[in-house]
Rosetta silent file (secondary structure, phi, psi, omega in degrees, C-alpha in Angstrom):
SEQUENCE: MVNIDSINPEYGESPLQQLIEVQGNRYLLQKFPRLDYISKARLVRNDTAAPQSEENSEAEQAAAASEAKSESN
SCORE:     score description
SCORE:     0.000 S_00000001
   1 L     0.000   -6.648 -179.651  -25.594  -13.496  -22.938 S_00000001
   2 H   -57.484  -43.942 -179.121  -22.810  -15.827  -21.821 S_00000001
   3 H   -64.679  -42.066  178.810  -23.504  -14.996  -18.179 S_00000001
   4 H   -63.552  -43.202 -179.359  -27.234  -15.549  -18.542 S_00000001
   5 H   -65.327  -20.903 -178.596  -26.685  -18.869  -20.306 S_00000001
   6 L   -86.654   -4.941  178.570  -24.469  -20.043  -17.426 S_00000001
   7 L   -70.654  137.179 -178.723  -27.246  -19.719  -14.809 S_00000001
   8 L   -61.235  115.232 -179.001  -28.418  -23.093  -13.493 S_00000001
   9 L   -89.316    4.511 -171.402  -31.711  -23.888  -15.318 S_00000001
  10 L   -52.570  -41.445 -173.357  -32.426  -26.951  -13.151 S_00000001
  11 L   -94.051  -12.636  179.586  -35.366  -25.484  -11.204 S_00000001
  12 L    52.650 -127.574 -179.455  -36.958  -23.403  -13.953 S_00000001
  13 L   -98.840   21.475 -175.187  -39.981  -21.578  -12.565 S_00000001
  14 L   -64.399  -42.130 -179.281  -40.396  -23.992   -9.628 S_00000001
  15 L   -57.209  134.445 -178.415  -39.755  -21.645   -6.667 S_00000001
  16 L   -89.028  122.575 -176.315  -43.088  -20.270   -5.477 S_00000001
  17 H   -55.071  -41.091 -178.167  -43.150  -16.459   -5.253 S_00000001
  18 H   -62.159  -42.519  179.024  -45.484  -16.505   -2.227 S_00000001
  19 H   -70.536  -33.329  175.758  -43.126  -18.734   -0.241 S_00000001
  20 H   -63.186  -42.974 -179.917  -40.140  -16.598   -1.252 S_00000001
  21 H   -64.282  -37.793 -176.633  -41.985  -13.528    0.079 S_00000001
  22 H   -82.426  -46.849 -172.439  -42.886  -15.246    3.362 S_00000001
  23 H  -103.875  -16.566  177.357  -39.794  -17.363    4.074 S_00000001
  24 L    64.481 -143.515 -175.802  -37.131  -15.662    1.958 S_00000001
  25 H   -64.215  -25.140  178.010  -33.745  -17.289    1.480 S_00000001
  26 H   -57.760  -46.462  177.643  -34.510  -19.962    4.106 S_00000001
  27 H   -61.663  -47.849 -177.436  -37.094  -21.454    1.710 S_00000001
  28 H   -63.948  -42.992 -179.402  -34.796  -21.156   -1.289 S_00000001
  29 H   -66.390  -37.443 -179.523  -31.790  -22.706    0.468 S_00000001
  30 H   -72.731  -44.237 -173.253  -33.834  -25.633    1.830 S_00000001
  31 H   -92.792  -22.256 -174.786  -35.770  -26.487   -1.331 S_00000001
  32 L  -135.773   67.029 -172.072  -33.353  -25.332   -4.045 S_00000001
  33 L   -64.686  -21.033 -179.350  -29.799  -25.839   -2.741 S_00000001
  34 L  -103.689   14.815  179.944  -28.160  -25.474   -6.161 S_00000001
  35 L   -65.913  135.727  176.140  -30.060  -22.323   -7.113 S_00000001
  36 L   -84.675  149.128  179.595  -27.874  -19.565   -8.580 S_00000001
  37 L  -125.290  150.038  171.088  -28.082  -16.043   -7.156 S_00000001
  38 L   -96.368  118.140 -176.528  -27.198  -12.643   -8.543 S_00000001
  39 L   -97.161  -19.554 -179.468  -25.040  -10.970   -5.916 S_00000001
  40 L  -156.451  140.850  175.856  -24.240   -7.746   -7.761 S_00000001
  41 L  -142.140  152.791  176.917  -25.513   -5.885  -10.797 S_00000001
  42 L  -143.932  152.526  177.514  -24.683   -2.522  -12.288 S_00000001
  43 L   -82.771  138.453  176.419  -26.095   -0.281  -14.963 S_00000001
  44 L  -118.362  121.157 -177.714  -24.003    0.253  -18.052 S_00000001
  45 L   -75.942  134.329  177.618  -24.778    3.376  -20.000 S_00000001
  46 L  -106.919  105.064 -175.265  -25.215    2.947  -23.729 S_00000001
  47 L   -67.309  -15.129  179.425  -24.257    6.264  -25.361 S_00000001
  48 L   -87.997   -6.160 -179.575  -25.955    5.286  -28.628 S_00000001
  49 L   -72.815  163.589  177.043  -29.345    4.963  -26.934 S_00000001
  50 L   -61.538  150.221  179.559  -31.994    7.647  -27.189 S_00000001
  51 L   -56.996  140.930 -179.073  -31.581   10.527  -24.733 S_00000001
  52 L   -91.032  156.115  176.498  -32.976    9.738  -21.310 S_00000001
  53 L   -71.009  161.662  179.404  -35.399   11.858  -19.397 S_00000001
  54 H   -60.723  -35.699  179.993  -34.116   13.923  -16.490 S_00000001
  55 H   -62.039  -43.984  178.641  -35.964   11.597  -14.110 S_00000001
  56 H   -65.018  -40.623  179.315  -34.068    8.545  -15.409 S_00000001
  57 H   -61.261  -41.414  178.563  -30.741   10.379  -15.189 S_00000001
  58 H   -63.878  -39.807  178.880  -31.420   11.237  -11.544 S_00000001
  59 H   -64.398  -42.008  178.043  -32.269    7.604  -10.814 S_00000001
  60 H   -63.358  -41.478  179.537  -29.027    6.453  -12.452 S_00000001
  61 H   -63.681  -41.380  178.379  -27.027    8.999  -10.455 S_00000001
  62 H   -64.325  -41.661  178.848  -28.660    7.839   -7.227 S_00000001
  63 H   -64.590  -41.526  179.231  -27.935    4.194   -8.078 S_00000001
  64 H   -65.541  -39.886  178.511  -24.293    5.005   -8.882 S_00000001
  65 H   -65.326  -40.481  178.692  -23.906    6.931   -5.638 S_00000001
  66 H   -64.548  -42.057  178.783  -25.412    4.047   -3.692 S_00000001
  67 H   -63.547  -44.711 -179.719  -23.094    1.550   -5.397 S_00000001
  68 H   -62.160  -40.244  179.796  -20.049    3.716   -4.698 S_00000001
  69 H   -64.833  -43.385 -178.762  -21.064    4.042   -1.049 S_00000001
  70 H   -69.384  -32.124  178.672  -21.531    0.273   -0.632 S_00000001
  71 H   -71.535  -27.666 -179.461  -18.182   -0.445   -2.313 S_00000001
  72 H   -80.523  -13.501  179.855  -16.391    1.905    0.068 S_00000001
  73 L   -84.762    0.000    0.000  -17.746    0.072    3.135 S_00000001
């Protein structure tokens, strides 16, 4: 939770979802210049978790393949 706790809480829930959808990052950069962004995330498998369905495993494999492809570019 250290990473989550380090995110700038200054704006709270202030950004309006509708304006984000319409104007995107232009809106966020203009109105919330100190807003933190997540630039990369990855799934970490927890081997102690309950077995996943085949559908979830396929989704994880696709996500891992996509991540590997983007890292090689």
